[in-house]
Each structure stands twice: as C-alpha cells, then as structure tokens.
C-alpha positions, 0 to 999 in steps of 0.5 A, a space after each residue: 531499485 524495484 520493489 518485490 511483493 511475494 504473493 501466494 500462487 494458487 492453481 489446482 495443478 501446482 502451488 508456488 510463490 509468484 514474484 511481482 516486481 514494480 520498477 521503472 519500466 512498469 510492472 512484471 509478474 512471473 505468472 502464466 497469465 501475465 505472459 499470456 496477456 502480455 500485460 497486467 495480470 490479476 496479481 498486478 490488479 490486486 497490487 493496484 487495489 492494495 496501493 489505492 487502499 493505503 496511505 502513509 502516516 504524515 507523522 511516521 511515514 508507515 503505510 496504513 489503511 485509510 480507515 486506520 488513519 485519523 485526520 487532523 482537524 482545525 481544533 487540534 492544538 498542535 502546530 506539528 501537523 497541518 489541517 487535513 493531515 492523516 496520522 496513525 493512532 500512535 502519532 495522533 496520540 503522541 501529538 495530541 490529535 486524539 
C-alpha cells in the first residue's frame, strides 16, 4: 500500500496541494516538474531529505529527528535495549536510560 504525503504547492500562478506517492514502483508526484523531468522533482528530493533526517525509536517505533533521540550507553543498567539503540525521551525515561 503506497504512503501519501501532502505537500503545499507554491507557484505565483496558483497554489494547490500536491500529492506525493511512494509505492512499490517508486515515487510519483502530481506536480508539473515531475512530468517535465520524467523523474524525481523537488518534492521527492525533499521527502528523501526528511526520511534521511529521521529514525524510529527502538522502544515505541515512532519516527523522530536524529537529534531528539538518545543513544543507549554501556552503563544504562536496563536489559531491555542494546548498546547503541536510540530511544525517544519518553522511552529513555521509562527504561532508565536517562
């Protein structure tokens, strides 16, 4: 099942909501730039950057920015997570990592 991301459009002539779709066959965007290039547009490149800057929490699985995650160190005292796992603040507090 493809995932959808709505991104605000923005040109001087009109403003619409563009739909970026990511599925098994690759990325697709409804903007004119995607059709003109026949490949990735700026919306798809923006989605690449957003995915690269986020990572799931090892505890709850929600995605967070890298800087909002805390790495489990060797002296954490909890046997729930491995050294090097990254946890969000709520999970880190709940498992004694912080």
